[in-house]
N, C-alpha and C positions, 0 to 999 in steps of 0.2 A: 548304313552311314553312322548310326549311333555306336555300333560295336567296333567298327574298323577305323573311324576317323576320316574315311574317304568322303568326298562330296558325292551328291546324287549324280552329278555329271560323270565323275570318275567311275562310279559303279555302273552307270548306264553304258559307258564306253567299253568297260571290261566285259560285260555280258551281252553286248550288242550282237544280235543274230544267234545267240546260243540257246535261248529259251529257258524255261523253268527247270529243265533237267539238270542244267549246270548251276543255275542260280540257287535253287533250294538247298543243296548240300553246302554251298559256300556260306549261305546265311546260317545254317545250322552250326557249321564249324566256327563262324565268327561269334555266335552266341555262346557256344561252349567255351571258347577262349576267353571271352569277356567274363564269364561266371567262374572260371577256374580258380582265381584267387579266393573268392568267397567260399567255394566248395572246400578248398584246401584248408582254409582257416577254420571252417566249421568242423572238419574232420580232426584237426589238431586239438581244438577245444574239447570235442567229445572224448578224446583219448585222455585228456588231463583230468582225471577223476578228482584230484585234490582241489583243483581250481573250481570245478563245477560244484563241489561240496561247499566251498567257501562262498560261492555266489548264492546258492540257494539258502544257506544259513543266514547270510546277511539280509537276503530278501525276507526270510521268515521273521527275523528280528524287527525289521522295519514294519512289516505287516502287523506284527503283534503290538508294537508301540502305537500304531495308528488305530488299531481295533480297540485297544484299552482306552485310549484317549476318547474315542467315540462312545464307548460304553460308559465312561464316567459322565459324559455329557447327558446321555440318555438317563442314567440313574438320577442325576441331579434334576432333570426336567420332570421325571416321573415321581420323584420324591423318595426313591430308595436310598438306603445308606450305602455309600460307596465302600468297596472292599479295600 
């Protein structure tokens, strides 16, 4: 229901009398189709090396800023001279 947009009643009617042999592959296909855009976007992003590099560099800069800020606070509390 979550993957197809069909109601439980519609799904029940579609597979009435067919058993799990027909239901399980249909569920698998519905899940695959629901996740397809996510998979395609992740594949596209993984191929874009320049974008990935810019993201990790921006993350490293932000982490460094936060770490230095924390370290300055620690130095001040401990009584060390800040660099």
